[in-house]
C-alpha positions, -999 to +999 in steps of 0.1 A: +741-498+449+755-509+415+741-487+387+730-501+353+740-469+335+777-476+341+784-492+307+816-509+318+798-523+349+770-534+327+794-557+310+802-571+345+768-577+359+750-590+391+749-612+422+725-632+443+731-653+473+713-676+496+678-690+492+654-678+519+619-688+528+593-674+504+570-664+533+590-632+540+570-603+525+572-566+518+543-542+515+541-511+492+523-478+494+512-464+460+511-427+453+494-417+419+500-383+402+488-368+370+456-368+350+449-386+317+433-370+288+405-395+284+392-414+314+362-437+319+341-425+349+334-455+371+322-462+406+335-493+424+313-498+454+324-514+487+316-551+485+289-563+508+304-577+541+338-567+529+347-556+564+345-593+575+373-603+552+410-597+559+413-575+528+393-546+514+389-560+479+372-529+465+401-507+476+425-529+456+402-528+425+400-490+426+437-486+430+444-509+401+421-490+378+433-456+389+470-466+383+462-475+347+454-438+340+423-448+320+396-445+347+382-417+369+367-428+402+332-416+410+324-417+448+295-440+454+291-429+490+273-454+513+253-470+485+241-504+495+243-526+464+257-561+456+258-583+426+222-594+430+207-559+429+197-537+401+211-502+401+191-471+392+209-462+360+192-428+359+206-419+393+241-431+384+241-412+351+232-381+369+264-386+390+284-386+357+291-423+360+295-445+328+302-478+346+294-493+380+308-523+399+294-539+430+296-573+447+299-593+479+324-614+499+315-642+523+335-667+543+327-703+535+326-732+560+359-746+547+377-713+554+377-700+518+360-668+507+333-666+481+339-634+461+313-621+437+309-590+416+289-575+387+297-548+363+271-526+347+272-502+317+254-472+332+250-454+298+233-484+281+216-496+313+229-532+308+250-559+324+286-561+312+302-588+333+301-609+364+323-633+383+320-657+413+351-674+427+359-693+459+395-686+470+417-692+501+425-662+522+460-658+507+444-654+472+420-626+481+443-600+466+447-620+434+409-623+432+407-585+434+433-580+407+414-604+384+382-584+390+401-553+380+415-571+349+380-581+338+366-545+343+396-531+324+390-556+295+353-550+293+356-512+293+387-508+271+387-539+249+423-547+260+438-571+285+445-558+320+478-565+338+468-562+374+471-599+382+505-601+367+537-599+387+569-578+389+604-586+402+629-561+416+660-559+437+664-542+471+695-533+491+691-529+528+719-529+554+743-544+530+720-572+520+707-577+484+673-593+478+655-603+446+617-600+452+587-613+433+555-593+439+521-584+425+520-558+398+511-531+425+542-542+445+521-559+473+526-594+486+563-595+478+582-627+484+619-634+484+634-653+455+670-651+465+691-629+489+726-625+503+754-600+510+766-598+474+750-578+446+721-591+425+712-574+392+697-577+358+666-599+366+646-610+335+614-630+333+611-660+311+583-656+286+562-683+304+565-665+337+579-696+355+615-685+358+638-656+364+673-652+350+695-629+369+732-621+377+748-628+410+782-620+425+779-646+453+810-664+440+828-631+439+823-627+402+793-621+379+775-653+369+741-658+353+715-680+370+681-692+360+657-699+389+622-714+390+597-692+408+575-719+423+602-742+436+633-719+441+653-744+421+681-727+402+711-734+380+741-714+369+740-711+331+769-687+325+801-689+346+828-684+321+861-667+326+856-630+331+822-614+335+789-630+327+760-605+327+728-590+313+706-620+304+677-615+279+652-642+270+641-650+234+603-647+230+599-684+227+619-690+259+643-714+242+674-692+243+690-663+261+715-636+250+741-628+276+771-604+278+804-622+283+840-610+285+855-645+281+873-634+249+882-599+259+858-570+257+821-573+265+804-591+236+770-607+230+765-644+230+735-667+226+729-699+245+700-723+251+682-720+284+704-747+299+736-728+292+746-750+262+751-743+225+770-711+230+772-689+199+790-655+196+767-628+181+790-597+180+827-595+172+839-559+177+865-539+195+837-521+214+816-529+245+784-546+234+758-553+261+722-549+274+705-571+247+667-571+243+648-592+218+622-578+195+587-593+202+589-613+170+623-628+179+638-617+146+660-588+159+681-580+190+685-545+203+716-537+223+739-510+237+773-504+221+800-477+223+813-486+189+805-451+177+824-434+205+796-433+231+768-457+243+740-459+218+713-484+209+717-507+179+697-534+162+709-566+145+694-599+133+688-623+162+715-646+149+741-618+146+752-599+116+753-563+106+740-538+132+723-505+125+721-476+149+687-469+163+692-439+187+706-406+174+692-380+199+718-373+225+753-387+232+742-414+257+713-438+253+711-472+271+688-499+285+665-506+256+631-523+264+607-533+236+569-531+240+552-565+235+531-551+207+564-541+189+555-504+185+577-488+210+612-488+226+617-474+261+652-464+270+673-442+293+688-411+279+713-387+295+707-350+294+728-321+306+756-341+321+743-363+349+705-361+343+691-395+333+655-397+321+631-422+307+624-418+270+601-435+245+607-441+208+579-448+183+597-474+162+574-467+132+582-430+130+615-428+150+601-399+171+613-397+207+594-384+237+609-378+272+584-392+297+599-380+330+612-348+346+634-366+372+672-369+370+681-405+379+659-429+360+669-465+352+658-499+340+626-495+320+603-525+313+569-527+297+538-542+311+526-572+290+497-551+275+523-524+263+503-497+281+525-490+311+562-489+318+578-497+352+612-482+359+635-472+388+642-436+399+653-416+429+631-395+451+635-381+486+670-395+488+657-431+481+657-454+452+621-460+443+600-479+417+577-460+393+551-467+367+541-444+339+516-443+311+531-441+276+523-404+274+538-397+308+506-382+321+499-407+349+527-419+372+525-441+402+552-443+428+556-477+446+569-469+480+587-499+494+597-503+531+632-513+519+658-486+518+666-488+481+648-507+453+660-510+418+660-532+386+622-537+382+610-561+355+573-568+347+563-604+342+542-618+314+505-628+315+497-661+332+500-671+368 
């Protein structure tokens, strides 16, 4: 499969193909490793009558919370409790539990499911939250993710990301597919597929569209596609290569890498592909742009200093300053939504590529992984997790990690190889 770390290839990006029905799905298996330094002990009980629903909602909620690295699951055993009951806080405190969640699920006459839950603060002996929703069968997983989001918010004070979505590219038997899935990789649906490469997907800030690069016309061109309708348009099909789209935070413009005037350079355009403006004018390869969250700066990769490093310049172009100095090869910048961190891929010892994290305030850099083939980092919208691609067991896989690298989750897809993950924004 085409690799992002090839800087020259990066200047000549990706390819989709042929729209397919959205009903085709792929399922993931998640493996979690590592232990966080501080975790909230919580028990999420099996929902009453959960076995009568087509999905074990409590299992989804527990997996979401565990994957965040901030929660320690306490086994509730066969405790019979739903949202209408009152737990014995003394008993739960004796089990080392700080929080407790329970609820119920029931099928309604119209075929929908009534999903209810309640969250208690065991330490204080008080109610924290509750929710009751009626959803169709196909939205049961989303309902579980939203329960996990509310639990996360109530116990950490920050927004959860479990009901958000990711996108990624798979290659199986010579066919490339761009998928859109839940944040845990489940419920994946095809956005576009075909025999030619697809790379560099990027979510619009409103979560309604994906930009990506397709080689379906036997050259790299940039498309923007609506998620809900599948409607798409080509926004960059200039002479040469068109690649590496990046959205501005307000969704009004994109930066792309074009070779229309020679070497790979950065250009800005509006979301319809109009008002083209050149941002860099060098004798180097400039590519892989990423906006700062405030929209004032653009981070990008350039070999103007002799090897690929990450630079920063004003969003409208201008003088660029070098950002990375550790190592001779640093690519694929991704900025955290809170503006505090930059994730990127660094090369160590020849052909070892690892995920690294820079604190933009201090400039300190931490290597987060011990693998050798990491690619394509992207932050969760709450800035607490990073999704990236790696290689394990002879396969390309998707991983998530906490910012300290202590908790990692491997999303095991049924497809042979999965790459290019991007995490969508809030809202759905």
